[in-house]
C-alpha positions as CSV (number, residue, x, y, z in Angstrom):
1,M,68.1,69.0,161.7
2,E,66.5,72.3,162.6
3,S,69.8,74.2,162.2
4,T,70.3,72.5,158.8
5,I,66.9,73.6,157.6
6,T,67.4,77.1,159.0
7,F,70.8,77.3,157.1
8,Y,69.1,76.1,153.9
9,Q,66.3,78.7,154.3
10,Q,68.9,81.5,154.8
11,C,70.8,80.4,151.7
12,I,67.7,80.3,149.5
13,K,66.5,83.7,150.7
14,T,70.0,85.2,150.0
15,I,69.9,83.9,146.5
16,L,66.3,85.0,145.9
17,A,67.0,88.5,147.3
18,H,69.4,89.2,144.4
19,Y,66.5,89.1,141.9
20,E,64.9,92.2,143.5
21,S,67.3,94.3,141.3
22,L,65.4,93.1,138.2
23,R,62.4,95.3,139.1
24,T,61.5,97.8,136.3
25,E,59.0,100.6,135.9
26,E,56.7,98.1,134.2
27,T,57.2,95.0,136.3
28,N,57.6,94.2,140.0
29,I,59.6,91.4,141.5
30,E,57.8,89.5,144.2
31,L,59.8,87.3,146.7
32,I,57.7,84.7,148.3
33,Y,59.0,83.0,151.4
34,D,56.9,80.3,153.1
35,D,59.0,78.9,155.9
36,E,56.2,76.8,157.3
37,R,55.7,74.8,154.1
38,M,59.2,75.5,152.9
39,H,58.3,76.9,149.5
40,Y,60.3,79.9,148.0
41,M,59.7,81.7,144.8
42,V,60.6,84.8,142.7
43,L,57.9,86.1,140.5
44,R,57.9,88.9,137.8
45,V,54.5,90.6,137.7
46,G,53.3,93.6,135.8
47,W,52.4,95.0,132.4
48,V,54.7,95.5,129.4
49,S,53.2,97.3,126.4
50,Q,49.7,96.4,127.4
51,K,50.6,92.7,127.8
52,R,50.3,91.0,131.2
53,M,53.6,89.7,132.6
54,Y,53.4,86.9,135.1
55,L,56.5,84.7,135.2
56,C,58.0,82.4,137.8
57,L,61.7,83.2,137.6
58,L,62.8,80.8,140.3
59,H,61.0,78.2,142.6
60,M,62.7,76.2,145.3
61,D,61.4,73.8,148.0
62,I,63.0,72.1,150.9
63,V,61.9,68.5,151.2
64,D,63.5,66.0,153.7
65,E,66.7,68.1,154.1
66,T,67.1,68.5,150.3
67,I,66.7,71.7,148.3
68,I,64.6,70.9,145.2
69,I,65.0,73.5,142.4
70,Q,61.5,73.2,140.9
71,C,61.8,75.9,138.3
72,N,64.7,78.1,137.1
73,N,63.8,80.5,134.3
74,T,67.1,82.5,134.8
75,E,70.5,82.1,133.3
76,D,72.0,81.6,136.7
77,R,73.4,78.3,137.9
78,V,71.5,78.3,141.2
79,A,72.6,74.7,142.2
80,S,76.2,75.7,141.9
81,E,75.6,78.9,143.9
82,L,74.0,76.7,146.7
83,V,77.1,74.5,146.7
84,Q,79.4,77.5,147.0
85,M,77.4,78.5,150.0
86,G,78.2,75.2,151.7
87,I,75.3,72.9,150.8
88,P,76.4,69.4,149.7
89,K,75.5,68.4,146.1
90,E,73.7,65.4,147.4
91,H,71.3,67.7,149.2
92,I,70.3,69.5,146.0
93,G,67.8,68.2,143.5
94,L,66.6,69.4,140.1
95,G,62.9,69.0,140.0
96,F,62.7,70.2,136.4
97,I,64.7,67.4,134.9
98,P,63.1,63.9,134.4
99,P,64.8,61.4,136.7
100,E,65.4,58.9,133.9
101,T,67.5,61.4,132.0
102,C,69.6,62.5,134.9
103,S,71.3,59.3,136.1
104,D,74.8,60.7,135.6
105,A,74.1,64.3,136.2
106,E,76.0,66.4,138.8
107,F,72.8,67.0,140.8
108,K,70.0,64.5,141.4
109,A,66.7,64.7,139.5
110,R,64.0,64.8,142.1
111,M,60.2,65.1,141.8
112,R,57.9,66.6,144.3
113,F,54.1,67.0,143.8
């Protein structure tokens, strides 16, 4: 199990690292890796035209050997990227889709509080 979790953590960190290139003069990109609690996020933080910018671009958790995509405010198909990296579809959940609307979806709808 440990090697599976370690592999999942590496895959998530690889995906999140790609978002560092979105840094601008006005906003910073913060990558948050919490291996102990298995929470991973990308935040955009800064000021644009005197307006505060604080946005979660991507949030993923690992729960019971499943990667739960809690938030995806990007145009990227993160679940498909994880599959291409070798993670089985049944080990990827979409936390932002209500379970009752996702019965035939490609990826499972999962909730985590």
